[in-house]
Every structure is written in C-alpha cells, then in structure tokens.
C-alpha positions as CSV (number, residue, x, y, z in Angstrom):
1,M,1.5,10.5,-13.4
2,T,-2.1,10.1,-14.7
3,V,-3.9,11.8,-17.4
4,Q,-5.9,13.7,-14.9
5,N,-2.6,15.7,-14.1
6,I,-2.4,16.9,-17.5
7,Q,-6.0,18.0,-18.2
8,P,-7.5,21.4,-17.2
9,A,-9.4,21.6,-14.0
10,N,-12.6,21.5,-16.0
11,P,-11.8,19.3,-18.9
12,K,-15.1,19.9,-20.7
13,S,-14.9,23.6,-20.6
14,G,-11.1,23.6,-21.4
15,R,-11.3,21.5,-24.6
16,F,-12.6,24.1,-27.0
17,F,-10.3,26.6,-28.9
18,A,-9.8,27.9,-32.4
19,R,-6.7,27.8,-34.7
20,S,-6.3,29.2,-38.2
21,F,-5.3,26.8,-41.0
22,V,-2.0,28.6,-41.4
23,M,-1.1,27.8,-37.8
24,L,-1.2,24.1,-38.4
25,T,2.3,22.6,-38.3
26,G,3.4,20.0,-40.9
27,N,0.9,17.1,-41.1
28,R,-0.2,17.1,-37.4
29,W,-4.0,17.5,-37.2
30,D,-4.7,16.3,-33.7
31,P,-6.4,19.1,-31.6
32,L,-4.4,18.2,-28.4
33,F,-1.2,19.1,-30.1
34,Y,-2.3,22.7,-30.7
35,E,-4.3,23.2,-27.4
36,H,-1.7,25.7,-26.1
37,D,2.1,26.5,-26.3
38,L,3.9,23.3,-25.6
39,Y,6.6,25.0,-23.8
40,H,4.7,27.8,-22.0
41,F,6.0,26.8,-18.6
42,V,9.7,26.9,-19.7
43,R,9.8,30.0,-21.6
44,S,11.8,32.7,-19.8
45,S,14.8,35.0,-20.4
46,Q,17.0,32.2,-21.9
47,P,16.2,31.2,-25.5
48,L,14.9,27.8,-26.5
49,V,17.1,25.6,-28.7
50,R,16.6,22.2,-30.5
51,L,17.6,19.2,-28.4
52,G,18.9,17.6,-31.5
53,D,21.7,20.2,-31.9
54,Y,23.0,19.3,-28.5
55,L,23.2,15.4,-29.1
56,K,26.0,13.2,-30.2
57,A,23.8,10.4,-30.9
58,I,20.2,9.1,-30.8
59,R,19.4,5.5,-31.2
60,T,16.6,3.1,-30.5
61,G,16.8,-0.3,-29.1
62,F,15.7,-3.5,-30.9
63,A,12.9,-5.8,-30.6
64,A,13.8,-9.2,-29.3
65,G,10.7,-11.2,-30.2
66,K,10.9,-14.9,-29.7
67,T,14.7,-14.7,-28.9
68,A,13.7,-13.1,-25.4
69,Q,13.8,-15.3,-22.4
70,S,12.6,-15.0,-18.8
71,N,15.7,-16.6,-17.1
72,A,19.1,-15.4,-16.9
73,D,20.9,-18.5,-18.1
74,G,23.4,-17.2,-20.5
75,G,21.6,-14.0,-21.1
76,I,21.8,-10.2,-20.4
77,I,19.1,-7.9,-19.3
78,Q,17.1,-6.1,-22.1
79,I,15.9,-2.9,-20.5
80,R,12.3,-2.2,-21.2
81,P,9.7,0.5,-20.0
82,T,8.9,-1.8,-17.0
83,N,12.4,-1.4,-15.8
84,L,12.0,2.5,-15.7
85,S,10.4,3.3,-12.4
86,E,8.1,6.3,-11.7
87,N,10.9,7.3,-9.3
88,H,13.3,8.0,-12.3
89,E,15.5,5.0,-11.6
90,L,16.1,1.6,-13.1
91,V,14.4,-1.4,-11.3
92,F,15.2,-5.0,-12.1
93,M,12.2,-7.1,-10.8
94,R,10.6,-8.5,-14.0
95,N,13.4,-8.8,-16.4
96,V,13.7,-10.0,-20.0
97,Y,17.0,-11.6,-21.2
98,I,18.6,-11.7,-24.5
99,D,21.2,-14.4,-25.4
100,R,24.6,-12.9,-24.6
101,L,26.2,-14.2,-27.8
102,E,23.5,-12.6,-29.9
103,A,23.8,-9.3,-28.0
104,I,27.6,-8.9,-28.2
105,A,27.4,-9.8,-31.9
106,R,25.7,-6.4,-32.3
107,P,28.0,-4.2,-30.3
108,L,26.3,-0.9,-31.2
109,D,23.2,-2.1,-29.3
110,L,25.2,-2.5,-26.0
111,L,24.3,0.3,-23.6
112,Q,27.1,2.7,-22.6
113,R,27.2,4.5,-19.3
114,G,26.2,8.0,-19.3
115,E,23.4,7.3,-21.9
116,I,19.9,8.6,-21.3
117,L,17.0,6.0,-21.7
118,F,13.7,7.6,-22.9
119,N,10.4,5.5,-22.9
120,N,9.3,6.2,-26.5
121,T,6.3,3.8,-26.7
122,N,3.7,3.0,-24.1
123,S,0.4,4.3,-22.9
124,Q,0.2,8.0,-23.7
125,A,0.6,9.1,-20.0
126,L,3.7,7.0,-19.5
127,V,5.7,8.0,-22.8
128,G,8.6,10.3,-21.7
129,K,9.8,8.4,-18.6
130,T,13.5,9.0,-18.5
131,V,16.5,7.6,-16.5
132,L,20.2,7.9,-16.7
133,F,22.0,4.7,-17.4
134,D,25.1,4.5,-15.3
135,L,25.6,0.8,-14.6
136,P,28.6,-1.4,-15.1
137,G,28.2,-4.6,-17.1
138,E,26.3,-5.5,-20.3
139,F,22.8,-4.4,-21.0
140,V,20.7,-3.8,-24.1
141,A,17.6,-1.8,-24.7
142,S,14.2,-2.8,-26.3
143,N,12.7,-1.0,-29.3
144,H,10.5,0.9,-26.7
145,I,13.6,2.7,-25.4
146,T,15.3,5.5,-27.2
147,R,19.0,6.1,-26.2
148,L,20.4,9.6,-26.1
149,R,24.0,10.6,-25.7
150,T,24.7,14.3,-25.3
151,N,27.4,16.5,-26.4
152,D,28.8,17.1,-23.0
153,K,30.5,20.3,-23.9
154,L,27.1,21.8,-24.4
155,L,24.7,19.7,-22.4
156,R,25.0,17.6,-19.3
157,A,23.3,14.2,-19.3
158,D,22.2,14.4,-15.8
159,F,20.6,17.8,-16.4
160,L,18.8,16.6,-19.5
161,V,17.3,13.7,-17.5
162,C,16.0,16.3,-14.9
163,L,14.6,18.4,-17.8
164,L,12.9,15.6,-19.8
165,N,11.2,14.3,-16.5
166,L,10.0,17.8,-16.0
167,Y,8.6,17.9,-19.5
168,H,7.0,14.6,-18.9
169,Q,5.3,15.9,-15.7
170,H,4.0,19.0,-17.7
171,G,2.5,16.7,-20.4
172,V,4.8,17.7,-23.2
173,F,5.3,14.1,-24.5
174,F,1.6,13.2,-23.8
175,R,0.7,15.9,-26.4
176,L,3.6,15.1,-28.8
177,C,2.6,11.5,-29.0
178,T,1.3,10.0,-32.2
179,N,-0.9,6.9,-31.8
180,W,-1.3,3.6,-33.7
181,N,-2.4,0.2,-33.0
182,N,-3.5,1.0,-29.5
183,Q,0.1,2.4,-28.8
184,S,1.3,5.9,-28.4
185,G,4.8,7.1,-29.1
186,V,7.4,9.9,-29.6
187,G,10.0,8.9,-32.2
188,P,13.6,10.1,-32.5
189,D,12.7,12.6,-35.2
190,V,10.2,14.2,-32.8
191,L,12.6,14.2,-30.0
192,R,15.3,15.9,-32.0
193,R,12.9,18.8,-32.6
194,V,12.0,19.2,-28.9
195,L,12.9,22.6,-27.6
196,I,14.9,23.1,-24.4
197,P,16.3,26.2,-22.6
198,S,19.8,27.2,-23.4
199,I,21.4,27.2,-20.0
200,D,25.2,27.4,-19.3
201,L,27.0,24.4,-17.9
202,K,27.7,25.8,-14.6
203,R,24.0,26.3,-13.9
204,Q,23.3,22.9,-15.4
205,E,25.6,21.3,-12.9
206,E,23.9,23.1,-10.0
207,I,20.5,21.9,-11.3
208,A,21.8,18.4,-11.8
209,M,23.3,18.3,-8.3
210,R,20.0,19.4,-6.8
211,W,18.2,16.8,-8.8
212,N,20.6,13.9,-7.7
213,Q,20.4,15.1,-4.0
214,A,16.6,15.0,-4.2
215,L,16.6,11.4,-5.7
216,A,19.1,10.2,-3.1
217,Q,16.9,11.7,-0.2
218,R,13.8,10.1,-1.6
219,K,15.4,6.8,-2.0
220,K,16.8,6.8,1.5
221,R,13.3,7.4,2.8
222,E,11.7,4.8,0.6
223,T,14.4,2.3,1.6
224,Q,13.5,2.9,5.2
225,A,9.9,2.3,4.4
226,S,10.7,-0.9,2.4
227,Q,12.9,-2.3,5.4
228,L,10.0,-1.6,7.7
229,L,7.4,-3.4,5.4
230,A,10.0,-6.3,5.1
231,T,9.6,-7.0,8.8
232,I,5.8,-7.5,8.5
233,D,6.1,-11.2,7.8
234,D,8.5,-11.7,10.7
235,V,6.1,-9.9,13.0
236,L,3.2,-12.1,11.9
237,L,5.3,-15.3,12.3
238,D,6.3,-14.2,15.8
239,E,2.7,-13.3,16.6
240,L,1.6,-16.9,15.6
241,G,4.5,-18.5,17.5
242,I,6.0,-19.9,14.3
243,P,9.8,-20.2,14.5
244,R,11.8,-18.9,11.6
245,R,13.8,-21.4,9.8
246,P,16.6,-20.6,7.3
247,E,15.8,-21.3,3.7
248,P,17.3,-24.6,2.4
249,S,20.4,-24.1,0.2
250,N,19.5,-24.0,-3.5
251,T,21.8,-26.9,-4.6
252,L,21.3,-29.4,-7.3
253,E,21.2,-32.1,-4.6
254,S,18.5,-30.2,-2.5
255,R,16.4,-30.1,-5.7
256,I,16.4,-33.8,-6.4
257,F,13.8,-36.0,-4.7
258,K,12.0,-39.2,-5.2
259,S,8.2,-40.0,-5.0
260,S,6.3,-43.3,-5.7
261,F,4.0,-43.5,-8.7
262,A,1.1,-44.3,-6.2
263,T,1.6,-41.0,-4.5
264,L,1.3,-39.2,-7.9
265,T,-1.5,-41.1,-9.4
266,G,-4.6,-38.9,-9.8
267,Q,-2.6,-35.8,-8.8
268,R,-0.4,-33.2,-10.4
269,W,2.8,-34.2,-12.0
270,D,4.9,-31.0,-11.7
271,P,7.9,-31.6,-9.5
272,L,7.8,-28.1,-7.8
273,Y,4.5,-29.1,-6.2
274,H,5.8,-32.4,-4.9
275,Q,9.3,-31.4,-3.8
276,A,8.3,-30.7,-0.2
277,D,5.4,-29.9,2.1
278,I,4.6,-26.4,0.8
279,F,3.0,-25.4,4.3
280,A,5.7,-26.9,6.5
281,F,6.7,-23.5,7.7
282,V,3.2,-22.7,9.3
283,R,2.5,-26.2,10.8
284,D,4.2,-25.1,14.1
285,A,1.8,-22.3,14.6
286,K,0.3,-22.1,18.3
287,C,-3.3,-22.3,16.9
288,S,-5.1,-24.7,14.6
289,L,-4.8,-24.7,10.8
290,Q,-8.2,-24.5,9.1
291,R,-9.0,-24.8,5.3
292,L,-9.8,-21.5,4.0
293,G,-12.9,-22.6,2.2
294,R,-14.5,-23.4,5.6
295,K,-14.2,-19.8,6.7
296,V,-15.4,-18.2,3.4
297,N,-18.9,-17.4,2.2
298,Y,-17.8,-17.1,-1.4
299,F,-14.9,-17.0,-4.0
300,V,-16.1,-14.8,-6.9
301,T,-13.8,-14.2,-10.0
302,G,-14.3,-10.8,-11.9
303,F,-15.0,-10.6,-15.5
304,P,-12.8,-10.0,-18.6
305,A,-13.1,-6.6,-20.5
306,G,-11.4,-6.1,-23.8
307,R,-10.8,-2.8,-25.5
308,G,-14.3,-2.7,-26.9
309,D,-15.7,-3.0,-23.4
310,Q,-13.7,-0.1,-21.9
311,V,-14.6,3.7,-21.8
312,D,-12.9,6.8,-20.9
313,E,-12.9,8.2,-17.3
314,D,-14.6,11.3,-18.7
315,D,-17.6,9.2,-19.8
316,G,-18.4,8.3,-16.3
317,G,-16.6,5.0,-16.2
318,I,-16.4,2.5,-13.3
319,I,-12.9,1.4,-12.4
320,Q,-12.2,-2.2,-13.0
321,I,-9.5,-3.4,-10.6
322,R,-6.7,-5.3,-12.1
323,P,-3.4,-6.7,-11.1
324,T,-1.8,-3.4,-12.1
325,N,-3.8,-1.8,-9.3
326,L,-2.2,-4.0,-6.6
327,S,1.0,-2.4,-5.5
328,D,4.2,-4.2,-4.3
329,D,3.2,-2.7,-0.9
330,R,-0.1,-4.6,-1.1
331,E,-2.2,-1.5,-1.4
332,L,-4.6,-0.4,-4.1
333,V,-3.2,2.2,-6.3
334,F,-5.0,4.0,-9.2
335,K,-2.4,5.4,-11.6
336,R,-3.2,3.1,-14.7
337,N,-6.9,2.5,-14.6
338,V,-9.3,0.6,-16.8
339,Y,-12.9,1.9,-16.9
340,I,-16.2,0.1,-17.6
341,A,-19.3,1.9,-18.6
342,A,-21.5,2.9,-15.7
343,S,-24.5,1.4,-17.6
344,E,-23.1,-2.0,-16.7
345,L,-24.1,-1.4,-13.1
346,K,-27.7,-2.4,-14.2
347,T,-26.8,-5.8,-15.4
348,R,-23.7,-6.5,-13.2
349,K,-24.8,-5.9,-9.8
350,A,-23.3,-9.1,-8.5
351,D,-19.9,-7.9,-9.9
352,V,-19.8,-4.8,-7.8
353,L,-17.1,-5.1,-5.1
354,K,-18.2,-5.1,-1.5
355,R,-16.3,-3.5,1.3
356,D,-14.3,-6.0,3.5
357,E,-13.7,-8.3,0.5
358,V,-10.2,-9.7,0.1
359,L,-8.9,-9.3,-3.5
360,F,-6.5,-12.1,-4.6
361,N,-4.4,-11.9,-7.9
362,N,-5.3,-15.3,-9.4
363,T,-3.5,-15.0,-12.7
364,N,-0.2,-13.3,-13.5
365,S,3.4,-14.2,-14.0
366,Q,4.2,-17.0,-11.5
367,E,6.1,-14.7,-9.2
368,Q,3.2,-12.3,-8.9
369,V,0.3,-14.8,-8.5
370,G,-1.0,-14.4,-5.0
371,K,-0.6,-10.7,-4.3
372,T,-3.5,-9.7,-2.0
373,V,-5.2,-6.5,-0.9
374,W,-8.1,-5.7,1.6
375,F,-10.9,-3.8,-0.2
376,D,-12.4,-1.0,2.0
377,L,-13.4,1.7,-0.4
378,E,-16.6,3.5,-0.8
379,G,-18.3,3.7,-4.2
380,D,-18.6,1.3,-7.1
381,Y,-15.8,-0.8,-8.4
382,F,-15.6,-3.9,-10.6
383,S,-12.7,-6.3,-10.8
384,S,-11.2,-8.3,-13.8
385,N,-11.1,-12.0,-14.2
386,H,-7.5,-12.0,-12.9
387,I,-8.9,-11.1,-9.5
388,T,-10.7,-13.5,-7.1
389,R,-12.9,-11.7,-4.6
390,I,-13.1,-13.5,-1.3
391,G,-15.9,-12.9,1.1
392,V,-15.1,-14.2,4.5
393,K,-17.3,-15.3,7.4
394,T,-16.5,-12.2,9.5
395,D,-17.6,-13.8,12.6
396,E,-14.8,-16.3,12.3
397,L,-12.1,-14.6,10.1
398,N,-10.8,-11.1,10.0
399,P,-10.5,-10.1,6.3
400,Q,-7.4,-7.9,7.1
401,Y,-5.8,-10.9,8.9
402,L,-6.4,-13.1,6.0
403,T,-4.7,-10.5,3.7
404,Y,-1.7,-10.6,5.7
405,V,-1.6,-14.4,5.8
406,L,-2.1,-14.7,2.0
407,N,0.7,-12.2,1.3
408,L,3.0,-14.1,3.7
409,Y,2.3,-17.1,1.6
410,Q,2.9,-15.3,-1.7
411,R,6.3,-14.0,-0.4
412,R,7.2,-17.5,0.8
413,K,6.5,-18.8,-2.8
414,V,3.5,-20.9,-1.7
415,F,1.4,-19.7,-4.7
416,F,4.4,-19.9,-6.9
417,K,4.5,-23.6,-6.2
418,L,0.7,-24.1,-6.4
419,C,0.4,-22.3,-9.7
420,T,-0.8,-24.2,-12.8
421,N,0.6,-22.8,-16.1
422,W,-1.1,-22.3,-19.5
423,N,-0.6,-19.8,-22.5
424,N,2.4,-18.1,-20.7
425,Q,0.2,-17.4,-17.8
426,S,0.2,-18.8,-14.4
427,G,-2.8,-19.1,-12.0
428,V,-4.3,-20.4,-8.8
429,G,-8.0,-21.1,-9.0
430,S,-10.7,-21.0,-6.3
431,D,-10.7,-24.8,-6.2
432,I,-7.0,-24.7,-5.1
433,L,-7.5,-21.5,-2.9
434,Q,-10.3,-23.0,-0.8
435,R,-8.1,-26.0,0.2
436,V,-5.2,-23.8,1.4
437,P,-4.8,-24.1,5.1
438,I,-4.4,-21.0,7.3
439,P,-3.5,-20.6,10.9
440,L,-6.6,-19.4,12.7
441,P,-6.4,-18.0,16.3
442,K,-9.4,-16.6,17.9
443,L,-11.1,-13.6,16.3
444,A,-10.0,-11.2,19.0
445,R,-6.5,-12.5,18.7
446,Q,-6.7,-11.9,14.9
447,A,-7.7,-8.3,15.5
448,E,-4.8,-7.7,18.0
449,I,-2.4,-9.1,15.3
450,V,-3.9,-6.8,12.6
451,K,-3.5,-3.8,14.9
452,R,0.2,-4.4,15.5
453,L,0.8,-5.1,11.7
454,E,-1.2,-2.0,10.7
455,S,0.9,0.2,13.0
456,G,4.1,-0.9,11.2
457,R,2.5,-0.3,7.8
458,A,1.2,3.2,8.9
459,K,4.8,4.2,9.7
460,A,5.9,3.0,6.3
461,R,3.1,4.9,4.6
462,A,4.2,8.0,6.5
463,L,7.8,7.6,5.4
464,R,6.7,7.1,1.7
465,E,4.4,10.2,1.9
466,Q,7.3,12.4,3.4
467,A,9.5,11.1,0.7
468,R,6.9,12.1,-2.0
469,A,6.2,15.5,-0.4
470,D,9.9,16.3,-0.2
471,F,10.7,15.3,-3.7
472,E,7.6,17.3,-5.1
473,K,9.1,20.3,-3.3
474,A,12.5,19.7,-4.7
475,K,11.1,19.5,-8.2
476,R,9.4,22.8,-7.8
477,D,12.6,24.3,-6.6
478,I,14.5,22.8,-9.5
479,E,12.0,24.0,-12.0
480,A,12.3,27.6,-10.4
481,L,16.1,27.4,-10.8
482,I,15.7,26.3,-14.5
483,L,13.4,29.3,-15.1
484,G,15.5,31.7,-13.1
485,K,12.8,32.3,-10.6
486,E,12.7,32.2,-6.7
487,S,12.4,28.7,-5.1
488,S,9.0,27.7,-3.9
489,A,8.1,28.0,-0.2
C-alpha cells in the first residue's frame, strides 16, 4: 500500500479542516491524527472496545545490533519487517540470525505459535503490516516487531490479524504513527488503545475462515505464477542450445582447489572468483560469445540522493529508481518511491532515463546484485547510483534479450561471484560488466527468443493479477461481514 491509497482524491483540497482546542486528545498535535474519525469505516451496530482489554500479552522484540549475523551457522532467525510480506505471510529470503545460545538464554523472547506479529516501526505507510506466527522451531523478533497474544476466550488471533490488516489498508496506523529520527512507529501503549468492533466468537471464526481461504487461494495462484517464471531460464537455455547440467554437490572437497601464484598475480585474490570458470555453463551455446562492452553504446551510473535531496510526491517530484523498485519478478514496481525535485531536470538532463535502456542493480547485498529490468516507460525518471544504465547498440543487441541473459546470470550466481565487497555492500562495476561474455545469436533470432519468453511472463502476470483481484474482492466481502453488511458484487 502506498501513501496515495490513504489520501483524499484531491489531497490539496482535502487537507483543510478546523478543530476546537478542547477536541485535541492528550499531547497529540499533528493535524493528520484529527483529520477525520479514525474508525469511521468500522462503526456499525456493534460497539467498539479497546484492543488492550482483549489481550493476554503484548511484548516488543529486541535489537540485535552487532550480535546479528547474515549466515545460519549456529543461529536462529530474528524476524524483522522485511520478513513480513505484503501478502500477509512470513517470507524468509533475506534473513538475519541471532546466536542460538544467546536467544535461548532469554526464553521470553522466543516466539510462540499463535502470536500476532505487528510491524511497529518502519516507513509510515508500512507500519501496521501484520501476520500470524504459526511455525514450529525457534524464532525471535526484532524491536521493530510487536508481539500480541489474545485472550482466545474473547478474541481469535486469526480474526485479529484480518482486522489489523484491514485497519492498515484504511490508513489507521498511518495516522496513529508518531515520528522521530526519520522513523515512524506505533508503540504498545498506542496499540492497547486501538478500538475494535465487539464481535462474537462464532462470527469471528467465520470471518477468519474466509480470510484464510482467501490467503490460500491467492497463494495457490501466485505459486503457479512463480513456477511459470521459474521455467524462464530453462526456456532461454533451450533456445540457445545450452545443455542443462546439474549443480555440483556442495561438499568440502568440491570447494577446495589449487591455483598457481603466477595465475593470481595482478588479479583478484578472492577464492570464489577463481574456484571455477564462472561462464562454463554458457560456453556450449550454439552461437558466439561476445563481450558485452562491444555491443553497448554506454554504461552510465545514476546519482546518489540523500534525505536532503528528496522531496514529496505532492511537490511534483521525479521518481528516482532504486533497487527497491526492481521486483523479484524483474519488473519495475512503484510502491516505495524516492522523489527528486523536478527542477533537477534542468541541470541533470543526462541523468534522465531513456526508453530501451537496461537497468542493472550494481550494488546491493551479494545475492541481489545483478537484478535487471528493461526500461520502457513514458515520462521522466532518474536512477540512483546503485543502478547502472546500459544503452545497447540496438542494431546488434536486443535490450529485452540482454535483460533475460543478465537475469539468467544473476540467478546462476555469476554476479555473486564477480562481486567485490566493501562497507557491508557488494557490487559489480561497469569495468567488470563490460567484460562479461554473452551468447549473441542474430538479431532476428534474439527477437524470436524474447517473444517466447515474454509469452510465459504474460501468463504469469495474468495469474498474479487474477490473484490480486480475487483477494481484493475477498477483502471487501470480509469487511462487509465485519460490518454486518451485504457482500460486494
């Protein structure tokens, strides 16, 4: 959900209102808090009650700081906001681990099945993401997660998850947020005072069942889409006539190798780079391999923009594309945007993206470096210094074809092995990128390959869109059920 979903249709005209001094509550003076009744959408025949009166426990996780680690050796996962997906489920792709001995020494911090995990601190639009924790094993939560345990004789946990996500969608937590140090948050004291409709357990069960069915149906469709996208690389390899070989077993013996000093002299010293021929899997292609730099007019890196260089969308800002705008499906998404003042267009003409450029994520965590999208949008956009813009010679290289090849390499860990590392960041610079060999069939053949690959992506997009539409319909029906109204058409 973006801030735009919360604002009135005409944000300028909808921002002006008057309140008397006696109507101000406690020490809250921020206008957004008083704009309209927070619970206007949920007021109906049933009374509203304080959430805190229906909870057994409310507890915030802990900050790990320097004790956190990025590998699983002897550690257990600490759940953070990045593990709470927009699909209201837990995801485990970029995990942080806590030493197990440290975690079990503080048993109250171990998560319990049936707890509700609430994202209490984040960007203002993301505060309030909520999931139900129901996993076996040992997990802990960060200080950005508030753990709720309900009194199950009065309030079902799965119903409350549904309700809190409904509140998130309606912007309740956006308006409840307090802000400090460029962070927004809703603390346990505020959560306890949140008002919820008093609904009997039988109806709660029906609502929770509908919610869980909707989640399961959406997950099924999205899994089908993911399975379809997972075949993209195999289709590309088939089109290039490259046989698929099994990955070598990850054993200690397979990771040990020898190299002469003469071979290493004047080159990189990191073992991962020298362990094997990084491009061995494409050398059997039924076409020549060409250095990318020979088929490119330019590699241009975007520019950095700190907080002081950014503006609000309402101020007519220009989106600066960053790694967060590159989805796992290798498409551009615009849910968490950074905007640069439009006046920068006068002095940064060379930094405006051009259609048919290939956008390469050059700096990120090592696993993410190399994510690539094809840029084909109208209008003005910038990119950050974490993005390399590749302008290809279109009479020799199809930009969409190149995008598929680079993403194949990224998923085959080519860029993972090519990365250089500094200051907890990994990167692949233009000097390395231009030397990367790519299989290059004739231009017409490239177009044929793109057409087949795009057909598969289109089917996956359709499945995702159907999943989204069905889930939105289900949420409207669930909201109507909570309010005691007729279901939506």
